[in-house]
N, C-alpha and C positions, 0 to 999 in steps of 0.2 A: 586647703593647702597651696599656695601659690611658688613658681620657683623663683620669683622674684621678692618673695617674702621671708623667703629662708636666703636670696642674697643678703637684702637687710641686716638680717639678724646672723649671719655670719661677719657683715662689717662690723656693727654696734658689738660683738663681741673682739674684733681687732682693736679699734677704733675707740671705743668708751664712752661716745657720747653719740645722740642725736645726728647736733651739728655737723659732725665730722662726718658720720655717715651720710647724711644730707651733701654735702658738699662734695664729700669723694662721686656719688652717684650723679650728679647733677640736678635733685630736687628741691624742694621744700624740707624742711623741716617736720611740716606740718604733713605731709605724703609720710614719709616716715615714720612719724607716731601713727598714723592712722593701717597703714599696713602692718605693721607689728601689733598695734588693738585685733583686728582682723585675723593673725594670725594667733593669737593668744588666745580668741575665741574656738580655735577649733581644737586646742587642746586642754587637756584638766588638769594641768598640774603650770604654776607658776615658770614662767621660762627665763622674767627680770628681773632684779627687786635695788633700790635704790641702797646707793651706799655715796651716802657724805651727797656732793650735788652731782657725785655720777650714778649714770642708769647703768648694771653689770648683770651679767649672765648667770642664772641658776644653773646646779648643773646641768639641770633637765633640757635648760638653751644651751648650755654648750655642748651636749650631746645631739640635738639637733641641728646646730650650727653646724655640726664635721658631718652628719650627716646630711646636710643643705648641700655644702662644701663635696661631697660626693657628687650628690645629685647632677650639679654646673661642672664638674667635671665630665660625667659622664654625656650632656648634654655639649659639654666641647667637643669632647670625642666623638657624636656622631653629625654634628655640625663640618669637623675637619673629614670624616668620611665621605660626606655627599658635597661637600664645595668646597674643598683644599684650594682651588684655580680661583676660586673668588678674592684670596688672601694678595691684594696686589703689593709687589717686592718696593712698593716705594711708600707702603703705609708709613702713618708717623709711627714712631717708637718710644715712649717715657722713661729716662736711665737718670739715674738719683746714686751719685758717691759723696764717701766720705771726702772731706776735703785734698786729703793727701791726692787721693786716686784721683778723683777730678785732676785737679792741677797736672797727674802725670799723664790721664789717658783720655781725654774727654776731648784734646786738640789733634792728637796724633788720630783716635777714633774719626773724627769727623775727618779729619783729609782723606782717608783711608775709604769711608764709603762716598765722601764727595765726587773719590777717582773714579766711578762705574756709572758717571754721566749723569745722572738723574734718576738713574734706577734702582738707584739702594734706597733702602729704609730714610723717612726723614726722621731724623731726631729732636727729642725733645728734652734738655738738660738741665739738673737741676742737684744742687751741691746738701746734701742733711748727713750733716756729722752727730751725732746721737749716741745715746746709749747703748749699749749689748742687744742688751735687751728686747730693747726699742728697732733694729731693726726690718724686723721678720715685719711687723705690721705695717712697716712702708712700701710693702708690695703691694696694698691695698689700695695703694695713690699711685703708683708706678708701675711701668709693665719689667722693668730690672731697677733691683737694688744690687750695687756694690757693698758687702758689706766686710768690714773683717771683726777677729775674736782673735785670741792667745789659744795655740796649740792645747794648751792643754784647757781650759773653759767648756763649759757644756754645750755642746752641739747647736745645730739651730735647729729648731721645733719644726722635725720633715711632716707633722699629721698633719702642717699650714701652709709650706711653703717648699718649692722644687730647690738644691741644692747644685750648685754646676761650680766645682773647684774650680780656681783661677791659677794663684801663685803661692804658696808658701814664703813669706817673709821676713828674714830676719831683720830683728833690731842694732843695729851694729851700736858702736861706741863714738862720738861724734867728738874727732881732737881736733884743736887747732895746729896748724901743719909745723907750728915751731914748739909741738912741746912735748917733753922726754918722751914719752910713751908712744908718738909716730912712730918712734922705728923699731917698734914691736912689729908684728904681725897679726898675735895673736890677745888681746888680753881678759884677765881673768877675774872676777869680783875683788880679789883681796888686791889686784892692782890698781882698780878706779876708785873703790869705796871710799877712800880716803881725799878722796878731791869734791869741788865744788863744784854745786850742780844743775842744768838746769833740765826742767822735766815738766809732763805737762800735769794739768789738774788731775788727782786721783779719779780714776775709774777707767782712765784712756791707758793706752798700752805701754806709754812711758813708763809713765807711773809702778807699775806692774811689774817692769821688770826689774829697776831701779829697787822696787820690793825685795824680790827675787836676791838682787844682789847684797843686800840688805841683810836679809836671813842668809845666807849660805854663807857671808863672812861674821857675822855675829857683830859685825860694830852698822855705827848710825853713820848716817851719809847727810853732809851739808849742802840741802837744796837752798838756791840763793834765788831762783825764778821759776814759776812757773807757768809755762806756756804751751798751749795745744798747736798754734800756728807755728808749723815746721821750719820755714820762712825764716821767720824772728828766728827761732832757734837758733839754727845755720850760722846767722848773722851774729847772735852774739859770744857764740864760736868763735867764730873768727876772730871778731873784737878780742878772747883771750878773758881769762878769769875764770872760764867756767869751760866742764865738759858737758855732752847730754848722749840723748841716743835717738836716731832719725836711724828710719826705713830704709833698706837698702836700696829697693827700688822705686819708690816711691816718690822718696827727695834728691832724685838724683838731678832735679830741674832747679832744687834751691841753691845745690852748694856751689861754692867758688875751691880756686884757688889755697885758701886757710884754710879750710877745713878736709880734712880728713877723716874718711869710717875705717873700722879695724873690726872685727869679726871680735864676738863674745862667747866664751866658754865658760862652762861650768853651769849653767843656767839655764833655762829655757827661755828663749829671746826670740821665738817665733810663733809671727801671727801668722792667719789665713785669712785668703781678700777671695772671697765668693759672692758669685752671683747670685743673690735671691731671687722667685718667682713663683704667682700662683702656676699649680701646673697646668692648666687652661691656657694659659698667658704663653706656654712655652710652644700647643701649637699651632701660632701664628708663624706663616714663613718669615715673616717680617720681623717680630721679633728672634727667629735665631739666626737669621742673616745676623744680626748687628751681636748676639752674643757670640758666634763667630770671629767677626771682628774684633771682640773683645780679646777674647783670646788669644788672637794675633797679635793685638798692640802689644800684649800682657809680654809674649814670649819675646818677644824682639827687643822691649826693655830689662826682663831679665837677663839675656845677653849683653845687653850693655851696660850693667848694674855690675859685676864682676868688683872683689871689693881691689879699693887702691893701693896696689903694693909701696911696700918704702920706700925713699929715695933711696 
């Protein structure tokens, strides 16, 4: 039983296919299959089973994968203890973010790190807008994963990923600047449920908040448009004919004078923005430098993004 075999088993549990494991570890699928077969020979219980076309872990496989993660983490501790000085401050760090976080944070993050005269980590940035339950799996492909979940939804699986809180971000009601409700400082579900709406597809934060508005009000909402891109939502709201829900901080760059945000009371409209990472990844100095920079950028964004006051 080798550490790299345990690592492959762990990746299979997170990624769900031999091909995805091979791509992540930059080896051939046949090499992954061979190592998993050798690992299987070292134990007397099945570690994997076929489920349709997917190869999934058995209960025993999951137990061994979790133990393997602990071994990998322990090895990272040992390497950190004897060789932390080898971790170059300009080592590359890969970061993924859901779309609105990427729009709001990537440019200022890159600018902040570039201001250090080339001594900061080299960023590798990607956008990944996935369902909430799929964010932890991205930690197999990226050093840092910017993820979001509604405040009242299940927590991240902290047995698989470390969680660094970044911000609690409310979703506010987005109104045309000349809307009759624009003079209000705060809105309740009964104020807005009867409006025409632009919201996200089901399974994303705006749709979740609108569902809560409907539940509290006891009245249906008229949804005209289902759009996930916040810049498009803001443009439609500015054009009139519909209201929407936009995140207070990360949508700031897509707003114009034709759109006003108003806080929504009476329902839980807060989503958590967190950094997810494998525990061993956070032992790298370059990765922690990027984490600290992300926290700085987000703090500045929050300070700039208080709700606009009525005229």
